[in-house]
C-alpha positions as CSV (number, residue, x, y, z in Angstrom):
1,M,9.3,-9.2,12.8
2,R,9.0,-7.5,8.6
3,F,10.4,-5.1,7.8
4,G,9.5,-3.5,4.2
5,N,11.6,-1.0,2.4
6,D,9.9,2.9,3.6
7,G,9.9,0.6,7.4
8,Q,6.9,-0.5,9.4
9,L,3.8,-0.1,10.9
10,C,3.3,-1.6,14.3
11,L,0.0,-1.7,15.5
12,Y,-0.4,-0.7,19.6
13,Y,-4.1,-1.3,21.8
14,K,-4.4,-0.5,24.7
15,D,-0.8,0.6,25.4
16,V,0.5,-3.2,24.2
17,L,2.2,-4.4,21.1
18,C,-0.8,-6.2,19.6
19,S,0.7,-6.1,15.8
20,C,3.4,-5.6,12.9
21,F,3.1,-4.2,9.3
22,P,5.9,-3.4,6.4
23,L,5.4,-1.1,4.4
24,H,6.2,-0.2,0.5
25,K,6.2,2.5,-1.0
26,E,4.0,1.2,-3.7
27,K,2.2,-1.4,-2.0
28,Y,1.8,-1.9,1.1
29,T,1.9,1.7,2.2
30,Y,0.4,3.6,5.5
31,E,-2.9,4.9,3.3
32,N,-3.3,1.7,2.7
33,Y,-3.7,-0.2,5.8
34,K,-6.2,2.8,6.7
35,Y,-8.2,2.5,3.3
36,S,-9.2,-1.2,4.9
37,G,-10.9,0.4,8.1
38,E,-12.8,2.5,6.0
39,Y,-13.5,-1.0,3.3
40,L,-14.4,-2.8,6.2
41,I,-17.2,-0.8,7.0
42,L,-18.9,0.0,4.2
43,E,-18.6,-3.7,3.0
44,T,-20.0,-4.5,6.1
45,M,-23.6,-1.3,5.2
46,K,-23.4,-2.7,2.3
47,G,-23.0,-6.6,2.8
48,C,-25.4,-7.0,5.9
49,P,-27.9,-3.2,5.9
50,G,-29.5,-4.3,9.9
51,I,-26.7,-3.4,10.7
52,N,-26.2,-0.5,11.9
53,I,-23.0,1.5,13.4
54,K,-22.6,1.1,17.0
55,H,-23.3,-3.1,16.6
56,Q,-20.6,-2.9,13.9
57,I,-18.9,-0.3,16.8
58,Y,-18.9,-2.8,19.1
59,T,-18.2,-5.7,17.1
60,Y,-14.8,-4.2,16.7
61,M,-13.9,-3.4,19.9
62,H,-15.1,-6.4,21.3
63,Y,-12.1,-8.4,18.7
64,C,-9.4,-5.6,19.0
65,L,-9.9,-7.1,23.1
66,V,-9.9,-10.3,22.0
67,H,-6.9,-9.5,19.8
68,L,-5.2,-7.7,23.2
69,K,-5.6,-11.4,24.7
70,R,-4.3,-13.4,22.3
71,V,-1.5,-11.2,23.0
72,I,-0.5,-10.8,26.0
73,N,-0.9,-14.3,26.1
74,K,1.4,-15.3,23.7
75,E,-1.5,-17.6,21.9
76,H,-1.6,-18.2,18.2
77,I,-2.3,-15.4,15.8
78,S,-2.4,-15.5,12.0
79,T,-1.9,-13.1,9.8
80,K,-5.6,-13.3,8.7
81,D,-6.1,-12.8,12.1
82,H,-3.7,-9.6,12.1
83,K,-4.8,-8.0,8.5
84,F,-8.5,-8.5,10.8
85,F,-7.4,-6.6,13.3
86,C,-5.9,-4.2,10.8
87,S,-8.9,-3.2,9.7
88,A,-11.1,-3.0,12.8
89,L,-8.7,-1.1,14.7
90,F,-8.6,1.8,11.1
91,A,-12.1,1.0,11.8
92,L,-12.9,2.5,15.4
93,V,-10.1,5.1,14.3
94,K,-12.6,6.8,11.5
95,L,-15.3,6.5,13.3
96,N,-13.2,8.4,15.8
97,I,-13.6,6.1,18.5
98,I,-9.8,6.2,18.8
99,D,-7.4,8.5,18.3
100,E,-5.4,7.8,15.4
101,E,-2.0,8.9,18.0
102,D,-3.1,6.3,20.3
103,C,-2.8,3.1,18.0
104,H,0.7,3.3,15.5
105,L,3.4,3.9,15.8
106,R,4.7,4.2,11.9
107,V,9.0,3.5,12.0
108,P,10.7,4.3,9.3
109,L,13.9,1.9,7.8
110,R,16.7,3.2,9.6
111,A,15.0,2.1,12.7
112,C,14.3,-1.0,11.8
113,L,18.3,-1.3,10.4
114,K,19.3,-0.8,13.8
115,V,16.8,-3.0,15.2
116,R,18.0,-6.0,13.6
117,K,21.2,-5.3,13.6
118,V,21.1,-5.2,17.4
119,N,19.2,-8.6,17.0
120,L,22.2,-10.6,15.7
121,K,24.5,-10.1,18.0
């Protein structure tokens, strides 16, 4: 698990922890991660004008399910896949398919340090 100087963003899908990202005050803010979902939607609409929103929703949900299965089966998941999962999940939040409170948890730095101390013992 990676911790930033402002804590950590934990992403859940169907109540399973799927990805964790560091939070920093300047570069990796919660708003930047959230914007990645909006950016994914906009870029898909610009780059592929024939793809409608229903098809996008299906694709994002399918990717999240594939990612979830890989997490459950403890298969290797690359950093790129974790980043795309973050974008797909926040795209579903932006499209009001998933409730925002159900899919993420912001862990402050103080709590991250407590977890790190427990794991080191």
